[in-house]
mmCIF entry with sequence, helices, sheets and N, C-alpha, C, O atoms, coordinates in Angstrom:
data_MODEL
# 
_entry.id   MODEL 
# 
_entity.id                         1 
_entity.type                       polymer 
_entity.pdbx_number_of_molecules   1 
# 
_entity_poly.entity_id                      1 
_entity_poly.type                           'polypeptide(L)' 
_entity_poly.nstd_linkage                   no 
_entity_poly.nstd_monomer                   no 
_entity_poly.pdbx_seq_one_letter_code       MNSETKLIKNKLGLLKLAEELGNVSQACKYLGYSRDTFYR 
_entity_poly.pdbx_seq_one_letter_code_can   MNSETKLIKNKLGLLKLAEELGNVSQACKYLGYSRDTFYR 
_entity_poly.pdbx_strand_id                 A 
# 
loop_
_entity_poly_seq.entity_id 
_entity_poly_seq.num 
_entity_poly_seq.mon_id 
_entity_poly_seq.hetero 
1 1  MET n 
1 2  ASN n 
1 3  SER n 
1 4  GLU n 
1 5  THR n 
1 6  LYS n 
1 7  LEU n 
1 8  ILE n 
1 9  LYS n 
1 10 ASN n 
1 11 LYS n 
1 12 LEU n 
1 13 GLY n 
1 14 LEU n 
1 15 LEU n 
1 16 LYS n 
1 17 LEU n 
1 18 ALA n 
1 19 GLU n 
1 20 GLU n 
1 21 LEU n 
1 22 GLY n 
1 23 ASN n 
1 24 VAL n 
1 25 SER n 
1 26 GLN n 
1 27 ALA n 
1 28 CYS n 
1 29 LYS n 
1 30 TYR n 
1 31 LEU n 
1 32 GLY n 
1 33 TYR n 
1 34 SER n 
1 35 ARG n 
1 36 ASP n 
1 37 THR n 
1 38 PHE n 
1 39 TYR n 
1 40 ARG n 
# 
_struct_asym.id          A 
_struct_asym.entity_id   1 
# 
loop_
_struct_conf.conf_type_id 
_struct_conf.id 
_struct_conf.pdbx_PDB_helix_id 
_struct_conf.beg_label_comp_id 
_struct_conf.beg_label_asym_id 
_struct_conf.beg_label_seq_id 
_struct_conf.pdbx_beg_PDB_ins_code 
_struct_conf.end_label_comp_id 
_struct_conf.end_label_asym_id 
_struct_conf.end_label_seq_id 
_struct_conf.pdbx_end_PDB_ins_code 
_struct_conf.beg_auth_comp_id 
_struct_conf.beg_auth_asym_id 
_struct_conf.beg_auth_seq_id 
_struct_conf.end_auth_comp_id 
_struct_conf.end_auth_asym_id 
_struct_conf.end_auth_seq_id 
_struct_conf.pdbx_PDB_helix_class 
_struct_conf.details 
_struct_conf.pdbx_PDB_helix_length 
HELX_P HELX_P1 AA1 SER A 3  ? LEU A 21 ? SER A 3  LEU A 21 1 ? 19 
HELX_P HELX_P2 AA2 VAL A 24 ? LEU A 31 ? VAL A 24 LEU A 31 1 ? 8  
HELX_P HELX_P3 AA3 ARG A 35 ? TYR A 39 ? ARG A 35 TYR A 39 1 ? 5  
# 
_struct_conf_type.id          HELX_P 
_struct_conf_type.criteria    ? 
_struct_conf_type.reference   ? 
# 
loop_
_atom_site.group_PDB 
_atom_site.id 
_atom_site.type_symbol 
_atom_site.label_atom_id 
_atom_site.label_alt_id 
_atom_site.label_comp_id 
_atom_site.label_asym_id 
_atom_site.label_entity_id 
_atom_site.label_seq_id 
_atom_site.pdbx_PDB_ins_code 
_atom_site.Cartn_x 
_atom_site.Cartn_y 
_atom_site.Cartn_z 
_atom_site.occupancy 
_atom_site.B_iso_or_equiv 
_atom_site.pdbx_formal_charge 
_atom_site.auth_seq_id 
_atom_site.auth_comp_id 
_atom_site.auth_asym_id 
_atom_site.auth_atom_id 
_atom_site.pdbx_PDB_model_num 
ATOM 1   N N  . MET A 1 1  ? 75.021 178.531 -141.558 1.00 0.00 ? 1  MET A N  1 
ATOM 2   C CA . MET A 1 1  ? 74.962 177.709 -142.774 1.00 0.00 ? 1  MET A CA 1 
ATOM 3   C C  . MET A 1 1  ? 73.521 177.218 -142.885 1.00 0.00 ? 1  MET A C  1 
ATOM 4   O O  . MET A 1 1  ? 72.937 176.658 -141.957 1.00 0.00 ? 1  MET A O  1 
ATOM 5   N N  . ASN A 1 2  ? 72.985 177.466 -144.090 1.00 0.00 ? 2  ASN A N  1 
ATOM 6   C CA . ASN A 1 2  ? 71.613 176.984 -144.293 1.00 0.00 ? 2  ASN A CA 1 
ATOM 7   C C  . ASN A 1 2  ? 71.521 175.555 -144.811 1.00 0.00 ? 2  ASN A C  1 
ATOM 8   O O  . ASN A 1 2  ? 72.537 174.934 -145.123 1.00 0.00 ? 2  ASN A O  1 
ATOM 9   N N  . SER A 1 3  ? 70.345 175.056 -144.899 1.00 0.00 ? 3  SER A N  1 
ATOM 10  C CA . SER A 1 3  ? 70.176 173.639 -145.286 1.00 0.00 ? 3  SER A CA 1 
ATOM 11  C C  . SER A 1 3  ? 70.658 173.316 -146.667 1.00 0.00 ? 3  SER A C  1 
ATOM 12  O O  . SER A 1 3  ? 71.089 172.192 -146.922 1.00 0.00 ? 3  SER A O  1 
ATOM 13  N N  . GLU A 1 4  ? 70.596 174.306 -147.603 1.00 0.00 ? 4  GLU A N  1 
ATOM 14  C CA . GLU A 1 4  ? 70.967 174.107 -148.958 1.00 0.00 ? 4  GLU A CA 1 
ATOM 15  C C  . GLU A 1 4  ? 72.531 173.962 -148.988 1.00 0.00 ? 4  GLU A C  1 
ATOM 16  O O  . GLU A 1 4  ? 73.074 173.115 -149.697 1.00 0.00 ? 4  GLU A O  1 
ATOM 17  N N  . THR A 1 5  ? 73.168 174.754 -148.253 1.00 0.00 ? 5  THR A N  1 
ATOM 18  C CA . THR A 1 5  ? 74.683 174.629 -148.163 1.00 0.00 ? 5  THR A CA 1 
ATOM 19  C C  . THR A 1 5  ? 75.132 173.286 -147.595 1.00 0.00 ? 5  THR A C  1 
ATOM 20  O O  . THR A 1 5  ? 76.116 172.704 -148.052 1.00 0.00 ? 5  THR A O  1 
ATOM 21  N N  . LYS A 1 6  ? 74.408 172.808 -146.606 1.00 0.00 ? 6  LYS A N  1 
ATOM 22  C CA . LYS A 1 6  ? 74.717 171.538 -145.964 1.00 0.00 ? 6  LYS A CA 1 
ATOM 23  C C  . LYS A 1 6  ? 74.587 170.433 -146.990 1.00 0.00 ? 6  LYS A C  1 
ATOM 24  O O  . LYS A 1 6  ? 75.459 169.570 -147.097 1.00 0.00 ? 6  LYS A O  1 
ATOM 25  N N  . LEU A 1 7  ? 73.475 170.456 -147.765 1.00 0.00 ? 7  LEU A N  1 
ATOM 26  C CA . LEU A 1 7  ? 73.198 169.435 -148.829 1.00 0.00 ? 7  LEU A CA 1 
ATOM 27  C C  . LEU A 1 7  ? 74.261 169.462 -149.891 1.00 0.00 ? 7  LEU A C  1 
ATOM 28  O O  . LEU A 1 7  ? 74.718 168.425 -150.371 1.00 0.00 ? 7  LEU A O  1 
ATOM 29  N N  . ILE A 1 8  ? 74.652 170.684 -150.256 1.00 0.00 ? 8  ILE A N  1 
ATOM 30  C CA . ILE A 1 8  ? 75.730 170.798 -151.337 1.00 0.00 ? 8  ILE A CA 1 
ATOM 31  C C  . ILE A 1 8  ? 76.972 170.138 -150.793 1.00 0.00 ? 8  ILE A C  1 
ATOM 32  O O  . ILE A 1 8  ? 77.567 169.345 -151.524 1.00 0.00 ? 8  ILE A O  1 
ATOM 33  N N  . LYS A 1 9  ? 77.431 170.396 -149.549 1.00 0.00 ? 9  LYS A N  1 
ATOM 34  C CA . LYS A 1 9  ? 78.651 169.947 -148.965 1.00 0.00 ? 9  LYS A CA 1 
ATOM 35  C C  . LYS A 1 9  ? 78.572 168.475 -148.922 1.00 0.00 ? 9  LYS A C  1 
ATOM 36  O O  . LYS A 1 9  ? 79.564 167.834 -149.269 1.00 0.00 ? 9  LYS A O  1 
ATOM 37  N N  . ASN A 1 10 ? 77.398 167.809 -148.497 1.00 0.00 ? 10 ASN A N  1 
ATOM 38  C CA . ASN A 1 10 ? 77.282 166.401 -148.496 1.00 0.00 ? 10 ASN A CA 1 
ATOM 39  C C  . ASN A 1 10 ? 77.518 165.742 -149.803 1.00 0.00 ? 10 ASN A C  1 
ATOM 40  O O  . ASN A 1 10 ? 78.211 164.731 -149.914 1.00 0.00 ? 10 ASN A O  1 
ATOM 41  N N  . LYS A 1 11 ? 76.851 166.411 -150.913 1.00 0.00 ? 11 LYS A N  1 
ATOM 42  C CA . LYS A 1 11 ? 77.001 165.849 -152.212 1.00 0.00 ? 11 LYS A CA 1 
ATOM 43  C C  . LYS A 1 11 ? 78.467 165.937 -152.731 1.00 0.00 ? 11 LYS A C  1 
ATOM 44  O O  . LYS A 1 11 ? 78.958 165.021 -153.391 1.00 0.00 ? 11 LYS A O  1 
ATOM 45  N N  . LEU A 1 12 ? 79.149 167.070 -152.411 1.00 0.00 ? 12 LEU A N  1 
ATOM 46  C CA . LEU A 1 12 ? 80.502 167.172 -152.816 1.00 0.00 ? 12 LEU A CA 1 
ATOM 47  C C  . LEU A 1 12 ? 81.418 166.136 -152.179 1.00 0.00 ? 12 LEU A C  1 
ATOM 48  O O  . LEU A 1 12 ? 82.369 165.630 -152.774 1.00 0.00 ? 12 LEU A O  1 
ATOM 49  N N  . GLY A 1 13 ? 81.061 165.854 -150.918 1.00 0.00 ? 13 GLY A N  1 
ATOM 50  C CA . GLY A 1 13 ? 81.818 164.783 -150.154 1.00 0.00 ? 13 GLY A CA 1 
ATOM 51  C C  . GLY A 1 13 ? 81.591 163.406 -150.785 1.00 0.00 ? 13 GLY A C  1 
ATOM 52  O O  . GLY A 1 13 ? 82.484 162.558 -150.793 1.00 0.00 ? 13 GLY A O  1 
ATOM 53  N N  . LEU A 1 14 ? 80.407 163.205 -151.302 1.00 0.00 ? 14 LEU A N  1 
ATOM 54  C CA . LEU A 1 14 ? 80.119 161.945 -151.995 1.00 0.00 ? 14 LEU A CA 1 
ATOM 55  C C  . LEU A 1 14 ? 80.832 161.832 -153.229 1.00 0.00 ? 14 LEU A C  1 
ATOM 56  O O  . LEU A 1 14 ? 81.348 160.759 -153.542 1.00 0.00 ? 14 LEU A O  1 
ATOM 57  N N  . LEU A 1 15 ? 80.916 162.965 -154.045 1.00 0.00 ? 15 LEU A N  1 
ATOM 58  C CA . LEU A 1 15 ? 81.701 162.989 -155.282 1.00 0.00 ? 15 LEU A CA 1 
ATOM 59  C C  . LEU A 1 15 ? 83.131 162.802 -155.052 1.00 0.00 ? 15 LEU A C  1 
ATOM 60  O O  . LEU A 1 15 ? 83.755 162.049 -155.799 1.00 0.00 ? 15 LEU A O  1 
ATOM 61  N N  . LYS A 1 16 ? 83.703 163.401 -154.111 1.00 0.00 ? 16 LYS A N  1 
ATOM 62  C CA . LYS A 1 16 ? 85.136 163.287 -153.751 1.00 0.00 ? 16 LYS A CA 1 
ATOM 63  C C  . LYS A 1 16 ? 85.532 161.868 -153.316 1.00 0.00 ? 16 LYS A C  1 
ATOM 64  O O  . LYS A 1 16 ? 86.589 161.344 -153.667 1.00 0.00 ? 16 LYS A O  1 
ATOM 65  N N  . LEU A 1 17 ? 84.600 161.271 -152.514 1.00 0.00 ? 17 LEU A N  1 
ATOM 66  C CA . LEU A 1 17 ? 84.930 159.885 -152.000 1.00 0.00 ? 17 LEU A CA 1 
ATOM 67  C C  . LEU A 1 17 ? 84.807 158.890 -153.190 1.00 0.00 ? 17 LEU A C  1 
ATOM 68  O O  . LEU A 1 17 ? 85.580 157.934 -153.257 1.00 0.00 ? 17 LEU A O  1 
ATOM 69  N N  . ALA A 1 18 ? 83.886 159.090 -154.089 1.00 0.00 ? 18 ALA A N  1 
ATOM 70  C CA . ALA A 1 18 ? 83.739 158.218 -155.276 1.00 0.00 ? 18 ALA A CA 1 
ATOM 71  C C  . ALA A 1 18 ? 84.963 158.357 -156.112 1.00 0.00 ? 18 ALA A C  1 
ATOM 72  O O  . ALA A 1 18 ? 85.463 157.367 -156.647 1.00 0.00 ? 18 ALA A O  1 
ATOM 73  N N  . GLU A 1 19 ? 85.497 159.639 -156.252 1.00 0.00 ? 19 GLU A N  1 
ATOM 74  C CA . GLU A 1 19 ? 86.744 159.769 -156.990 1.00 0.00 ? 19 GLU A CA 1 
ATOM 75  C C  . GLU A 1 19 ? 87.896 159.105 -156.442 1.00 0.00 ? 19 GLU A C  1 
ATOM 76  O O  . GLU A 1 19 ? 88.692 158.488 -157.149 1.00 0.00 ? 19 GLU A O  1 
ATOM 77  N N  . GLU A 1 20 ? 88.007 159.228 -155.097 1.00 0.00 ? 20 GLU A N  1 
ATOM 78  C CA . GLU A 1 20 ? 89.141 158.716 -154.359 1.00 0.00 ? 20 GLU A CA 1 
ATOM 79  C C  . GLU A 1 20 ? 89.165 157.142 -154.392 1.00 0.00 ? 20 GLU A C  1 
ATOM 80  O O  . GLU A 1 20 ? 90.212 156.518 -154.565 1.00 0.00 ? 20 GLU A O  1 
ATOM 81  N N  . LEU A 1 21 ? 87.973 156.562 -154.218 1.00 0.00 ? 21 LEU A N  1 
ATOM 82  C CA . LEU A 1 21 ? 87.794 155.113 -154.262 1.00 0.00 ? 21 LEU A CA 1 
ATOM 83  C C  . LEU A 1 21 ? 87.845 154.546 -155.633 1.00 0.00 ? 21 LEU A C  1 
ATOM 84  O O  . LEU A 1 21 ? 88.196 153.383 -155.831 1.00 0.00 ? 21 LEU A O  1 
ATOM 85  N N  . GLY A 1 22 ? 87.499 155.355 -156.575 1.00 0.00 ? 22 GLY A N  1 
ATOM 86  C CA . GLY A 1 22 ? 87.334 154.841 -157.970 1.00 0.00 ? 22 GLY A CA 1 
ATOM 87  C C  . GLY A 1 22 ? 86.120 153.998 -158.118 1.00 0.00 ? 22 GLY A C  1 
ATOM 88  O O  . GLY A 1 22 ? 86.025 153.267 -159.104 1.00 0.00 ? 22 GLY A O  1 
ATOM 89  N N  . ASN A 1 23 ? 85.155 154.040 -157.190 1.00 0.00 ? 23 ASN A N  1 
ATOM 90  C CA . ASN A 1 23 ? 83.973 153.145 -157.204 1.00 0.00 ? 23 ASN A CA 1 
ATOM 91  C C  . ASN A 1 23 ? 82.776 153.854 -156.683 1.00 0.00 ? 23 ASN A C  1 
ATOM 92  O O  . ASN A 1 23 ? 82.701 154.102 -155.480 1.00 0.00 ? 23 ASN A O  1 
ATOM 93  N N  . VAL A 1 24 ? 81.856 154.189 -157.490 1.00 0.00 ? 24 VAL A N  1 
ATOM 94  C CA . VAL A 1 24 ? 80.655 154.836 -157.091 1.00 0.00 ? 24 VAL A CA 1 
ATOM 95  C C  . VAL A 1 24 ? 79.840 154.060 -156.230 1.00 0.00 ? 24 VAL A C  1 
ATOM 96  O O  . VAL A 1 24 ? 79.364 154.571 -155.217 1.00 0.00 ? 24 VAL A O  1 
ATOM 97  N N  . SER A 1 25 ? 79.619 152.804 -156.549 1.00 0.00 ? 25 SER A N  1 
ATOM 98  C CA . SER A 1 25 ? 78.761 151.944 -155.678 1.00 0.00 ? 25 SER A CA 1 
ATOM 99  C C  . SER A 1 25 ? 79.336 151.817 -154.253 1.00 0.00 ? 25 SER A C  1 
ATOM 100 O O  . SER A 1 25 ? 78.568 151.816 -153.290 1.00 0.00 ? 25 SER A O  1 
ATOM 101 N N  . GLN A 1 26 ? 80.602 151.716 -154.105 1.00 0.00 ? 26 GLN A N  1 
ATOM 102 C CA . GLN A 1 26 ? 81.197 151.618 -152.770 1.00 0.00 ? 26 GLN A CA 1 
ATOM 103 C C  . GLN A 1 26 ? 81.019 152.974 -151.982 1.00 0.00 ? 26 GLN A C  1 
ATOM 104 O O  . GLN A 1 26 ? 80.723 152.992 -150.787 1.00 0.00 ? 26 GLN A O  1 
ATOM 105 N N  . ALA A 1 27 ? 81.204 154.009 -152.677 1.00 0.00 ? 27 ALA A N  1 
ATOM 106 C CA . ALA A 1 27 ? 80.990 155.377 -151.986 1.00 0.00 ? 27 ALA A CA 1 
ATOM 107 C C  . ALA A 1 27 ? 79.641 155.598 -151.551 1.00 0.00 ? 27 ALA A C  1 
ATOM 108 O O  . ALA A 1 27 ? 79.415 156.096 -150.448 1.00 0.00 ? 27 ALA A O  1 
ATOM 109 N N  . CYS A 1 28 ? 78.672 155.239 -152.392 1.00 0.00 ? 28 CYS A N  1 
ATOM 110 C CA . CYS A 1 28 ? 77.298 155.399 -152.078 1.00 0.00 ? 28 CYS A CA 1 
ATOM 111 C C  . CYS A 1 28 ? 76.871 154.499 -150.893 1.00 0.00 ? 28 CYS A C  1 
ATOM 112 O O  . CYS A 1 28 ? 76.089 154.897 -150.030 1.00 0.00 ? 28 CYS A O  1 
ATOM 113 N N  . LYS A 1 29 ? 77.410 153.300 -150.896 1.00 0.00 ? 29 LYS A N  1 
ATOM 114 C CA . LYS A 1 29 ? 76.995 152.369 -149.861 1.00 0.00 ? 29 LYS A CA 1 
ATOM 115 C C  . LYS A 1 29 ? 77.612 152.924 -148.539 1.00 0.00 ? 29 LYS A C  1 
ATOM 116 O O  . LYS A 1 29 ? 76.916 152.930 -147.524 1.00 0.00 ? 29 LYS A O  1 
ATOM 117 N N  . TYR A 1 30 ? 78.821 153.364 -148.517 1.00 0.00 ? 30 TYR A N  1 
ATOM 118 C CA . TYR A 1 30 ? 79.502 153.888 -147.369 1.00 0.00 ? 30 TYR A CA 1 
ATOM 119 C C  . TYR A 1 30 ? 78.774 155.083 -146.726 1.00 0.00 ? 30 TYR A C  1 
ATOM 120 O O  . TYR A 1 30 ? 78.664 155.216 -145.507 1.00 0.00 ? 30 TYR A O  1 
ATOM 121 N N  . LEU A 1 31 ? 78.286 155.939 -147.636 1.00 0.00 ? 31 LEU A N  1 
ATOM 122 C CA . LEU A 1 31 ? 77.640 157.115 -147.099 1.00 0.00 ? 31 LEU A CA 1 
ATOM 123 C C  . LEU A 1 31 ? 76.124 157.069 -147.051 1.00 0.00 ? 31 LEU A C  1 
ATOM 124 O O  . LEU A 1 31 ? 75.484 158.015 -146.593 1.00 0.00 ? 31 LEU A O  1 
ATOM 125 N N  . GLY A 1 32 ? 75.581 156.032 -147.496 1.00 0.00 ? 32 GLY A N  1 
ATOM 126 C CA . GLY A 1 32 ? 74.148 155.747 -147.381 1.00 0.00 ? 32 GLY A CA 1 
ATOM 127 C C  . GLY A 1 32 ? 73.285 156.440 -148.436 1.00 0.00 ? 32 GLY A C  1 
ATOM 128 O O  . GLY A 1 32 ? 72.118 156.768 -148.221 1.00 0.00 ? 32 GLY A O  1 
ATOM 129 N N  . TYR A 1 33 ? 73.921 156.641 -149.576 1.00 0.00 ? 33 TYR A N  1 
ATOM 130 C CA . TYR A 1 33 ? 73.114 157.178 -150.709 1.00 0.00 ? 33 TYR A CA 1 
ATOM 131 C C  . TYR A 1 33 ? 72.863 156.020 -151.658 1.00 0.00 ? 33 TYR A C  1 
ATOM 132 O O  . TYR A 1 33 ? 73.594 155.030 -151.697 1.00 0.00 ? 33 TYR A O  1 
ATOM 133 N N  . SER A 1 34 ? 71.779 156.196 -152.430 1.00 0.00 ? 34 SER A N  1 
ATOM 134 C CA . SER A 1 34 ? 71.506 155.211 -153.556 1.00 0.00 ? 34 SER A CA 1 
ATOM 135 C C  . SER A 1 34 ? 72.335 155.714 -154.793 1.00 0.00 ? 34 SER A C  1 
ATOM 136 O O  . SER A 1 34 ? 72.657 156.894 -154.934 1.00 0.00 ? 34 SER A O  1 
ATOM 137 N N  . ARG A 1 35 ? 72.627 154.784 -155.612 1.00 0.00 ? 35 ARG A N  1 
ATOM 138 C CA . ARG A 1 35 ? 73.369 155.102 -156.842 1.00 0.00 ? 35 ARG A CA 1 
ATOM 139 C C  . ARG A 1 35 ? 72.517 156.013 -157.736 1.00 0.00 ? 35 ARG A C  1 
ATOM 140 O O  . ARG A 1 35 ? 73.064 156.840 -158.465 1.00 0.00 ? 35 ARG A O  1 
ATOM 141 N N  . ASP A 1 36 ? 71.186 155.874 -157.690 1.00 0.00 ? 36 ASP A N  1 
ATOM 142 C CA . ASP A 1 36 ? 70.295 156.720 -158.427 1.00 0.00 ? 36 ASP A CA 1 
ATOM 143 C C  . ASP A 1 36 ? 70.419 158.192 -157.994 1.00 0.00 ? 36 ASP A C  1 
ATOM 144 O O  . ASP A 1 36 ? 70.431 159.108 -158.816 1.00 0.00 ? 36 ASP A O  1 
ATOM 145 N N  . THR A 1 37 ? 70.509 158.373 -156.695 1.00 0.00 ? 37 THR A N  1 
ATOM 146 C CA . THR A 1 37 ? 70.760 159.733 -156.138 1.00 0.00 ? 37 THR A CA 1 
ATOM 147 C C  . THR A 1 37 ? 72.045 160.290 -156.680 1.00 0.00 ? 37 THR A C  1 
ATOM 148 O O  . THR A 1 37 ? 72.094 161.442 -157.111 1.00 0.00 ? 37 THR A O  1 
ATOM 149 N N  . PHE A 1 38 ? 73.101 159.477 -156.665 1.00 0.00 ? 38 PHE A N  1 
ATOM 150 C CA . PHE A 1 38 ? 74.421 159.922 -157.156 1.00 0.00 ? 38 PHE A CA 1 
ATOM 151 C C  . PHE A 1 38 ? 74.415 160.434 -158.526 1.00 0.00 ? 38 PHE A C  1 
ATOM 152 O O  . PHE A 1 38 ? 75.024 161.457 -158.838 1.00 0.00 ? 38 PHE A O  1 
ATOM 153 N N  . TYR A 1 39 ? 73.678 159.676 -159.408 1.00 0.00 ? 39 TYR A N  1 
ATOM 154 C CA . TYR A 1 39 ? 73.712 160.006 -160.834 1.00 0.00 ? 39 TYR A CA 1 
ATOM 155 C C  . TYR A 1 39 ? 72.697 161.198 -161.113 1.00 0.00 ? 39 TYR A C  1 
ATOM 156 O O  . TYR A 1 39 ? 72.782 161.857 -162.150 1.00 0.00 ? 39 TYR A O  1 
ATOM 157 N N  . ARG A 1 40 ? 71.776 161.434 -160.188 1.00 0.00 ? 40 ARG A N  1 
ATOM 158 C CA . ARG A 1 40 ? 70.885 162.594 -160.377 1.00 0.00 ? 40 ARG A CA 1 
ATOM 159 C C  . ARG A 1 40 ? 71.603 163.852 -160.119 1.00 0.00 ? 40 ARG A C  1 
ATOM 160 O O  . ARG A 1 40 ? 71.019 164.930 -160.228 1.00 0.00 ? 40 ARG A O  1 
# 
């Protein structure tokens, strides 16, 4: 698995968590991402 694949999997995990929680801010805080990164 290359680094690009890992990055994509991490971002998909963030999207799925945000969907499950119904809260982007909470998902970003839990996984250590900024909201700016999420929306980019």
